[in-house]
C-alpha positions, -999 to 999 in steps of 0.1 A, spaced: -587 -613 190 -595 -577 186 -631 -572 200 -657 -593 216 -688 -599 194 -720 -581 204 -741 -613 201 -737 -650 194 -762 -666 171 -777 -700 177 -763 -727 154 -781 -759 143 -765 -788 161 -766 -810 130 -753 -787 102 -741 -756 121 -764 -732 101 -774 -700 118 -808 -698 100 -840 -712 115 -876 -712 104 -891 -688 128 -914 -658 123 -899 -623 123 -892 -611 158 -901 -644 174 -880 -655 204 -884 -692 211 -885 -703 248 -864 -731 264 -878 -765 257 -893 -755 223 -882 -771 191 -873 -750 161 -866 -762 125 -833 -754 108 -839 -736 76 -809 -754 60 -812 -791 69 -848 -791 81 -841 -809 113 -856 -800 146 -834 -784 173 -842 -781 210 -837 -745 220 -823 -754 254 -795 -773 237 -788 -745 213 -786 -720 242 -762 -743 261 -739 -746 231 -740 -708 225 -732 -703 262 -702 -726 260 -690 -707 228 -694 -673 245 -674 -686 275 -646 -698 252 -645 -665 233 -643 -645 266 -616 -668 280 -596 -664 248 -600 -626 249 -589 -624 285 -559 -646 279 -548 -624 249 -552 -593 269 -532 -607 299 -505 -618 275 -503 -583 260 -501 -567 294 -473 -591 305 -453 -584 274 -457 -547 279 -447 -550 316 -415 -570 310 -401 -551 281 
């Protein structure tokens, strides 16, 4: 894992698409429903944010584990 991503996009819980039918610049609030541009199903923004939060935690944990492993290898050469 080279670098951490700048942002994590929300993904449809049904088809995993990252495209939603929202106006340009619109930021939906927790509890709102937004329609997936791919499958057309409605997604609860709160659920999408929770999934994105879990994904970001997993990415950060993996990054830290990789960095610690590199440091340990370097320290015990």
